N, C-alpha and C positions, 0 to 999 in steps of 0.2 A: 394960034392959041387954041387950046382944047376946051370946048364948052362942057360945063357941068352935066348937061343932059346926056352927053355921050359917054359918061363914066357909068359902067355897069357894076353894080355891087356883086361880089362873088362870095360864095359860101366858104366856110373855114376849110373844108376838105379840099376844094379846088384851089384855094389860096395856098395851102401847104404844099400841094403838088407843084403848083407853079413856082413857088419859092425854091423847092428842092431842085427843080430843073434849072433854074437860073443860077443857083449856087453851084451846081455841078458844072455848068457852062463856065462860070467865073473861075472855078478851080482848074479846069482844062486850059483856060486862057493863061492863068498864072504859071502853069506847068511849061508853057512856051518860053518863059523867061528863065527857066532852069539853066544855069551856067552863063547866061548873058548879063544878069544883074544879080546882086545879092539880095534876094527876096526870100523872106520866110513867112509862111502863113499857117494858121491853125484854123480848122473848120469843124463845126458841128452842125446840127440841124437848126440852130438858132442864130449863129453868128460866124462870120469870117473875119479874122483879125490878120491884117497884112502889115508886116514890118519890113522896111527897106533900109539898107545899110546907110543911106544918106540921111538918116534920122527922120524919115517920113513914115507916117503910119496912117492907115485907114481902117475903119471898122465898118463892116457891112452886117446889118442885123435885120431880122424880120420883126415886124410889129403886128402880130396876129389880130389884136383887137381892132386896130385901125386899117388892117389889110394893106399895109404898106411895107416897103423895104426902105430902111434908112441907111445912109452912108454918112459917116462922120469923119471929117478930116481935122487937121490941127486947128483950122480957122473957121470952118463952117460945117453945117449939117445940111444934108440933101434928103428929100422925101420923094420916093417913087411910088406911083400908083399904076396898077394894071389897067391900061386903056388901049383899046383896039389891038389886042393880042401882044402888046409890048409894055415894058416898064418905063414910064415917063416921069421925069423930075417935075415936081410942082413948082420949083423955083425958076429954072431956066428952060423948061420944056424939052430937054434933050432926053434921048433914050439911054438906058442904064449902060449899055456897052459903049456908046459914044463917050459917056462920061469916064468910064474906066480906061478906055484907050487914050483919051486926052490926058488923064492923070499920069499914066505911064509914059506917054510921049513927052510930057513936060519934065520928066525926071532925067531925060537924056541930055 
């Protein structure tokens, strides 16, 4: 469990740089699925929308005011905060790439 006192508040400039880096990393990860799965994604600086042929969709968005990244699936929403140099989910305490990898693993 991550204690509240371990969470550092980051300024908007640093937050945006961190989000841009993780979004780029997510896009590179999605490119690995090119030809292996029918995945389509659209990205800009605020949001990544991923559509999968099997009728699944996730939306990854930055929430600048809250300094969070949100991931919305068909059934639930997940909120990630930057803690100890990684993005961790507030709900299940997993790291953002663990979450994304599990999501795609569950599709197979």
